[in-house]
Every structure is written in C-alpha cells, then in structure tokens.
N, C-alpha and C positions, 0 to 999 in steps of 0.2 A: 574628453577628457576628464578623467578619473581622477578625483580629491587621493593626495596620499598621504599619511599621517609620516610628519617630520620629527624623528627620532632626536634624544639627545647629541648634544656634541656643539661645534664651535659655528660662530655663524647663523645659530637657529633663527635668529631675526631675521636676517639677509634672505635665507633659504623661503622661511616663510613670506617674506614680502613677495619674492620669486614665484610661489606657488599659486598666493592668489592672484596676483595679475596675470599669470597662465589660463589659470580657471576662467579669469572675468573676461579676457580679450574671447577664450575658446566660446564661452557660453552667452553672451550678451549680442543677441540678436540687434543686426543692422538691417535699416529700411531707408527706402525714401523719404524725406520730410519738408512740407514747404513753411518757408516763415520768410512776411513781407515779401508775398509777392514771386518767391524763388526759390526753387526745386533745390536738395543738398541729395546728393547720393551719401550712402553709406554712414548714416550717421544715427543718432539716441538721442531723447529728450531724456533731461535730468532726473527726474523720477520715473522713470526705465531703469536707467541705470540705479538706481537705490532699491528698485523692487527687484532686479537680479544679483545684484553685489549681497545684499540682506539675504537671499533666499542660499546663495552660495556658501556664504559664514555659517551660518543658521545649520546646514546641513555637514557643515566641515567640519571631522572628529578634531581638527586641531584647536578650532574656537567651540562650536557649539552653538544650542538654540537660544544661549542668553545675549548673544550679540544684539541690540537694541538697534532700532532703524537711526537714532539719533548719535549713534556712533557709528554707524557705514557712510553716513552723511559726512562724519570728519574724515572720515577715510577717502570717501573719495575727495573731500577738501584736497589733501594731499597728493591724491591725484595728478588733481589738477595744477598743485605745487610745481610736483616735479615730473611732469611733462607725461603723465602716463596716457593723460587724456589730455585734450585742447576743446575752444570751441570751434565753431564753425569757420572763423575766420581766421584760424592757427594761434588765439591767445592763449596764454598758459604764465603761471609762474606766483600765481596768487589763487589767495583760498575764499575765492566769492565764489564756490560753487555754494547753489540752493535746492532745497528738493522742489524741483516746480519744473516749467516746460521748455526750460530751455534749452539747445541743440549743442551735440558734443561728438565727436569723432574720436577714434584714434590715430595717432597721430604714425607714419610710418617706419621711423628711425624706433629702435629696439630699447624698451622704457626698462629695462631688467637690470638691476643692480648688480655691480662686481663684490667680489668678496673683500673685506677692508685686509689690506696687512696690516699683523702685529707687529711689534716686536716681541720678539722672541725673548721671553719669561726663561730665566736661569733657571735649572730642573735643581730643586730643594733637595739638599743630602739630608739626608734621614740620619739622625742624629741618634748615640746611643752611649752609655756612661762607661768612662774607662775604671777600670777598676783597683789599677795601680794609685798610690798616691801624686796628685799632680807635680807636675817638676814646676821648680821656681820659674816664673816667666813665662810659662805656657797658657796661652790662650784657650779657655773656655767653650770658647763660640763654638768649634768645633770641637766633638768629642770623639778620639780615634777607637778603633776597633782591633785590635793584637789580629795576623792571620797567620795560622801556622801552616808550614811547609809539611806533610806526613808520609816520611821513606817507609818502605816493606819493615824496616826492624823498629820502628815506634807501632806501627802497625801490628808486629808481631806481638810487643807486649801488651798492647791495648787488647788486641782479643786474643788473650794468651789463654783465657778463659776456656776457648773453641777448644782448644789443645790438649787441656789438661792440668794448666798451669793457672794459678790466682799471685799475679804481681801483688805487692806492698801499695798501701795506698794513704792518703793522707788527706785531713778536711782542709777545705780552702773557705776561710769565712769572708764573704763580702764587706766590702764599705757602702756604707750606707749610700741609697739616692738623695740627691740634692733637690730642690722644688725645682730649678731649671731642669736636670734632669728629666723630671715627671712631667712637667710643661710639656718638655719636644716630644714624649714618647705619647701624648694624649692626642699633640699636633700630626704626627706621622702615623699613627695608628689610624684616626677620625678622617687623614685625607685618604689614606687607602683603601677605608671602606665606603667612603663616598663615589672614587673610584671605579671600583666594584659595581655599586650599585645601580651608578649611569652607564656600567658597562662599553667605559674609555679605556684608552688605549695609554693616556696621557690628561693631565687636567691642564696642563700647559698653555692650551686654546681658550679655555672658559674659566681657568684663577688663576692669579699670581700667588705661588703660595708664600710669596713675601712678605705678601700683605696681612698675611693670618697671624693673627694676636695668639700664641697658646695659652695665655696667663689668658684672654677671653673663656677658652674653651672650660679651662678649667674652674671656671668662674661660674659660667653658666651650668654644669653638671654640678656642683656643691654648694653655692651658696643659693639657696630655694627657701621659701616657705614651705608650710604646710599642705597649700595650693601649689604647689610648686610653680611661684612667681618667686623672681630674681628676685634676691635682696640687692641693694647695691651699698656698696661701703662708701660711695662718697655723695655724701646727702645730698648735695649744691644738685646732680644731677636728676632729682627725682622729678614728678610732674608737679607742677602749680596744686598744692589742695582745691584750688577752686574748680579748677579742671577736672581733679581726682572726684570732687563733688556734683560735678555736673551729668561725669560719666556714670557715678554711680547711678544717680537718680532716673536719668533713662533706660538702664537695664537692669536695675530693680523696679520699676514704675508698677502701682502706682504706691507702694511705700519707697515712698523716700525720706529716710530717718534722717537726711541730712538739711533736710528743708526747713529753714524757721521760718518762713516768709509763708504767706498765700500763696497758691496758684491762680492764676488767671488763664482765660480763653487763647490760647496759644501758645500758653507758658514752655509746651514741651520742643515745640516745631524755634523758639528763643533759644530754648537750651543748647539744641541740636546745631543749630547754627554756629552757636558760640564752641561749640567741640569742635566744626567742619573746620572755622577758621582759625581755630590755636594748631591743629595740623597743618591745616595747609598755609601755612607762613614756615614752616621749617624748609633749611636753604639743603635737605639731602633728605631723599626717604629713608623710612627705618630698616629697609634693607641695602642700604647703602647703593653709593655708586660702583663700587669695587667688585662689589657680588652681585650685581645687575646678572653678568653671562653665566652665571651659575643655577639661578634661579630660573633664567628661562629656558635652560636646558632643560629639569628639571621638569617644566610643561611638557618634554615628548614623553613623559611615561606615564601620565595621565590616562592612558587606559588599561594601567597595569595600576591599579589604586595601591595595593600595598608596599607594590616599588616605590610609589612616588611620595607615601608618606614617609617611609623611611630616609628618603633622599631629602626632601625638606625637613625630618625631625634634626637630619645631620647640618645640613647648612644652617639650621638656624643658629646652633651652637656657634658657627663664627661669627656671630654680630658680637658687636659691643654688648654687654650688660646691659646699660640703660638704653639700649636699641630694643633688645630682646624682650625688656620687662615693658616697654611702652607698647611694642607690639602685641606681647599678650593679651595686655589690658583693652587694648585698641579692637581687635579680633573678639576677643569673649564679649564686648561689650556690646557689638554690631551682631553676632551671632545670638544674645539673647533679646536685644529690640526684633529684630528678624520675626521671631517666634513669639512674640509677647503678644496673644490677643489683647490686652486691657489698654495696650499701648495706642491712643487716637491717631489715626495716622498723621504724618508728617510731610506729605506732600497729596497734591487734590489730582496730578497726573498719572504719578509714579508708583511703583510699588516700593512699601517699603523695604525690598528685599534689596531690588534693582537702585534705590536711592544710597542704600549703606555701599555697594559696590560703585556707583559712580561718586561718592562725595569723597571716600577713600581710598579708593586704588593706586592715583597718582601718587599719595605721599606713604604709600606702602613700597610699590614698585617703579622705577620709571631710569632713565638713561642720562647721564651725563649729557654725554652727546644724542640731539634729538634723533627718537628713532621712529620709524614713520607707524609702527605696529606696537607703540608702549601702553595706549589706552586698551586694547585690544589683549595685549598679552598682561598687562595686569587685572586686569576684570576679570582673567579666565583664573589666575592664578590666588585673589582676593575669595573667588567664590568656591573655589577648593578648599580652603584658609577656614572660611565660616564651617564646613559643612567636617571639616574634619580638626579642626584646632584644637581639639584635646589632647589627642595623641601627637599632634605636630607638634606643640608649643610644649611639651614633656622631654623628660630626660631621656634617650633611648636606653632600657634598660639591659639588652645585651650588648652593647656596645661598650657601657660601661661595664661589665661585668668582665668580658674577656679582657679592657684595657688593665683592670685591676688584676686580674688574675694574672698578666705578664708582667706586673711591676712587682709582686710577691716573687713571681718566678726569678725575678733576675737578682733579689734580694735573697732569695734562699741558698743557705751553706750548700757546697756541692763538694762531691767527691774526687778526688784528683789521683790516678791512678802513676806511678814512677812510671818515668820513661814519657809520657803524655802532656800534650799542651805545655807544662808549665817548663820539663825538661829540655824542651826541645830548643834550637837556638833561632832566637824572633828577627826576620826579619824589620824593616822601620813601618811604624803604622803607617796604616791603611787605610782609606774610608769605603763604605758600603756606598753603592748605588744602584738603581730600581734596572731592573731585566727583567727580558718578555716569558712567559711561562714557558713555553715551549727551551727557552734556552737554557732557565732554570733547574726543566726535566732532566735536561741534557745532563749539567753539571753534576747534577744528585746521582745519575746512573752512574758516569765515568772516574766521579770523582771517589764512590765508595767503591766501585769494582777494581778499579786499577791497581789501589795498594793492597786487596784481598788477594788476587791474582798473582802480585810477587810474594806475597808470604806464602801463598801454595806452593809455586816455585821454587822456593827456599825451601820447604820443606821438601819437596820432592827430588833437587839437589843435595841435601846434605847428607854425605857420607860419614858422619861421626856416630849417627845415633843407630842402632840393629834395624835390623829388617822389622821386627815383633814390634819396635816402638815404631816405626816410621807406620805400618800399615795401622796403627791405630792412633796415633794423630790423624791420618788423611781420614780415616773413619769419623773420625770425631768432626771433624772441618768440612764431610763433605753434610754432616747432621745439618751442620749450624749453616752452612750455605752453602747450599745445592746448586743457586744457580752460577757462580762461580766455577766450582767442579766439575758442572755439566759440561762446561765453556772448555776447562782444560783436559776434562777424561769424557769425550763425547760418544766412546762404544766400551767396552769391557777390553778390547783388543789392546785401547790402547792405555788403557789402566792396567793391563798384567805386560804391558812392556818396562814396566817400573820395578817391577820383580821377577826379572829372566829366571825363568826354571834352571838350574845348572844341573845337567844330563850326567850322571857316573857312568863314563866307560869301562865293560869290563874285559881284563886283558885278555889277549886273545888265547884260544887253548888250541897247546900246542900236539903234534902228534904224538911224540915220545912220551908225554905227559899220561898219555893213554897206557903204555904199556908197562908191565910189571915191569920190577927193578930185577936186572941181573942177578939171579942168586947163583951163589957158586957150591957147587956139586960137594957133596959131603960125603965121606966114605963111611957109611953104616958099621956096623959090630954083625956079623949074623951069628946067629944060636943054633948052635946043632942041637940036633936031639943027640 
C-alpha cells in the first residue's frame, strides 16, 4: 500500500490516524515466534514494530524524517490502548508498550476510527455597513444591505450613455464607517482569504466563525512594535519579567545583558528547564483549543511551502493578542537556540533542535480532547514554524493592503444617476450569504444580460422615434453590448426585418395612354396663286 498525502480539510487527524494504521498493518512483517516453550503464529516483537513504524513515519510525507524513535514508541502505546494491537494473550487497553522483545499481534476486528459527528456551526452572516442613518431601536448586530430590483426602464436610464443620452447625476456622501464595521470587514475578508488558500468549499467543519474575535485580528495587525511583536493594551497579560529575562539569556547567549549574577556549570540547562516548566503549566496551548482543527488542516499544505506560510500567517492573526505575542517570543527563542553554536548542549542524548520541538510542541498545539496523533502533528507544525517564523508571525501585507483598499472604497464619494438605485422602490433589507462560484458566475451573466436585452427590445419596438434615430441607437447599442446584440440579431436577415423596405408600386400602364389624343380636324385656308 502506497502512502498518500492527506490534504487540508475536516477530520484530518482522524484521516491520518486511519492512514497510519492501514500502512502499519500492511507493512508489518508477521511470522512465527516462540515464547516460553510455546509457538505463536502471525505475531511480531515490540522492537520489530518500533523499527517498522519508525521507518513508515519517516518516509511518509505527512510526517517526515524528524519523527524520533521515542515518538514512535509513544504512538505504539496509543495503538495498544486503542486495540490497534494486542499482546499474544489478547490483552490491551493500557499504555504499557516498551521497546523490547515482548510479542504482539493484530486483532481480527477493524481498528479504524469513524469520523466524529460535530454539531454544525451556523454559517456566519457576512456583515456590511448600512449607509443610511440607523433607525431608533435598530440592532447593529446585523447590518443590512439594500437590494435593488432593476427593470428595463431603470437600465435604460443607467445605460443611456450607450444610446447617446447623458442623464442627470448627483454626488452621494457616505457616512463614516464605525470601528465595529471595520472590524467585521476585517473578519469576513480574512476568513474568506483563509478558505481560498486552504482550497475548501467551507470553513464550517474546521473552524467555528462565531469564536473568531474581530477585535483580535485588528489588534494583531496594527498594535505592533518595530520588530513586528504585538503590543498588549492590558499589561497584566504580559509575560513575567523573570521569564523574559531567561528567554533573552538563552536566545542571546553568551551575551546575557540581563544577568547580574555570575553563571556556573550547567547554568544554561537550569534556565532552559525554568522556561519549559513555565510554558508547560499553561492550561491551554498558545494556538488555543478552538483553532486546533484549522492548524491541523494547514499541515496538509506543507508540500506547498508558500501556501502553508500564507495559511499560517492568516491563522495566527485569529489568535488572542497575548497568545500571539507569547508565540512570537517563544518560537523566535527556539529558532535562535537551535542555530546558536556558542550555546553548550542542553541535553546529552538529544540534539538541540529536536529538544526544542519535544519540549515546547505540546504547549503550542494540542487538542482539548485527547487525539492520538497530537504529538506527531504538533512536532510537524512546530518544526515548520521554527524554519519560517519570520514570515509566518508577521502581518500578511497583501491581505492588509486589500482590506484597507476595500475600506477606502466603501467610504469614497459615489456618483448616482437619476433613476438608478436611490430612485427605485426598495424592498425590505436583506442580508448577504455565501454562494458557490458557479452560481455567482451564472448570476453575474444572467443578471446583467436580461435587463439589457429588455432595453434593446424596447428600442426595437419603439414606434415614436424615427427610423433614422432608431438605427443610430441600435448602432450605438451594438458597439457597447455586442454579445446582447448578437443574441437578438444573430443574422443580418433578422436585423433587416426591423426595417422592412417599402417597395413603391408603379401605376399600371394603360393602352390608351400610349395613343395620341384625338386631334380635331381644322380646315385650313388655301392660298391660291
């Protein structure tokens, strides 16, 4: 069985769990073993299982070669607990698996997990500002949008330039957007961009939009210092000074400007243990429980680094500002320690980079409910964060520019033509909702062609204008809207039918008209010589 890449989407952790189990069952060699003078068919040693699974995880593009043997043993413990494997006497349910010579086998029942049924998150209504003054008692929670029904007469007025007339117009000054309006625009456009980068039809299965705080997004974008680190309005949520000093000490080793006491042998390990203990006692990871699924989904894009970086950039904007700041400081420290050749080894048996991942991955990403692949997924994400932290933890400039341009456009003075929008009878306010791309393209095509076709038909059927003026208007319409004109007049013959030529009938030639009229005889007087 060939390993396959599990892309972004809902239930990615469950899909990865089932993928690894299928690969392990298909790739694990089974043979006859003896234990205490007794033979057992189709089983394997614990050490053989560790060798096989470690090789499978290292060669699998969903995990990669950074998976350690210790992590593999922990995963096999979870396999034993969840009855993916059992010992030769059929016992399972405990995490007492060790990397030794004990014998295990696969149970006959299927160990694959079914996909969980999540309560459907109500689709978040995209909110837009109402340019009219709010009515008394009107709730600002849902901001309505006026929808306009355009008839042929209104389209005739709006597009009258195409037929040679310029209607009267006036300037409409829009009311200033409130801070709440701007925050909701940031939220809706940020989530829309995240959905597009992930390539999903909807974010409902990986993110509850109601849990996204629009204020957090705006604060993470604009409340930053020169280094791009978030500045907090509530100073009580800052990291303690002694933790900041410890992190700066290891990040800038051996230039520890904050140290006032002389160091001793093993000092750097004690400082590191202090930092690990502080972040390890947090009740919730820095990426929060609410956003676990969205970050796991982003891991499916790691084969496309540029896409993964952008997705993580946007996802990290959703974090509470205090979490984002701690993540920025922690990951920056981890990356600097991993690259610092002057720092003494912090462990005798583990490389410094691997130690960073093992020590802090769980305080960065984990699930509220125990997920069997938590550690492997967190290690994969933290490794990618360390390699690309400067880009990922910075504000995405393209997204910021597009949203700011959109806000400026909404506040810009507009020109309204007589008979368009403001002159039309308006139905009750309605709200926007998300539609698919195909439906949007269909509405865009039919929504503009139908009124134009009605306008063209009105010109054709108008008997009050002269033939010369009608030809002139049709010529201008054809130049402005050739597609609509071609549908109405596909052939020159159909166009000619609008102006039938009037044939002048000549009066019949009468036979008597060809003869000379009767000339009466006049007697002439003769002249005689």
